[in-house]
C-alpha positions in Angstrom: -6.3 33.3 -22.3 -8.6 30.1 -23.4 -7.5 27.6 -25.0 -9.0 28.3 -28.5 -7.9 32.4 -28.1 -4.1 30.4 -27.9 -5.0 27.9 -30.8 -6.6 31.2 -32.9 -3.2 33.7 -32.1 -1.0 30.6 -33.0 -2.9 30.6 -36.8 -3.0 34.4 -36.7 0.2 35.5 -35.7 2.5 33.8 -38.7 -0.2 34.8 -41.2 0.1 38.2 -39.9 4.0 38.4 -40.4 3.7 36.5 -43.3 1.6 39.2 -45.3 4.0 41.8 -43.6 6.8 40.4 -45.0 4.7 39.8 -48.7 3.5 43.4 -48.3 7.7 44.8 -48.1 8.6 42.5 -50.9 5.6 43.6 -53.0 6.9 47.4 -52.1 10.1 46.9 -52.9 9.7 45.2 -56.1 6.7 47.6 -57.1 9.3 49.6 -59.9 10.5 46.3 -61.5 6.5 44.6 -61.2 5.0 48.2 -62.9 7.2 46.9 -66.6 6.2 43.3 -66.4 2.3 44.0 -65.4 2.6 46.5 -68.7 4.2 43.6 -70.7 1.2 41.5 -69.8 2.0 40.7 -65.8 4.5 37.5 -66.3 6.9 36.6 -69.5 5.6 33.7 -70.9 8.0 30.3 -70.0 
């Protein structure tokens, strides 16, 4: 493994883990999010 490959994996690994984490959260809150999307995505502040 070259240095650039190692550097790239250091970037790719956390990003892919973050994506998996976000997608699992999105799956959990999808039922809740559907009602919000129908009401205009997010309530006004």
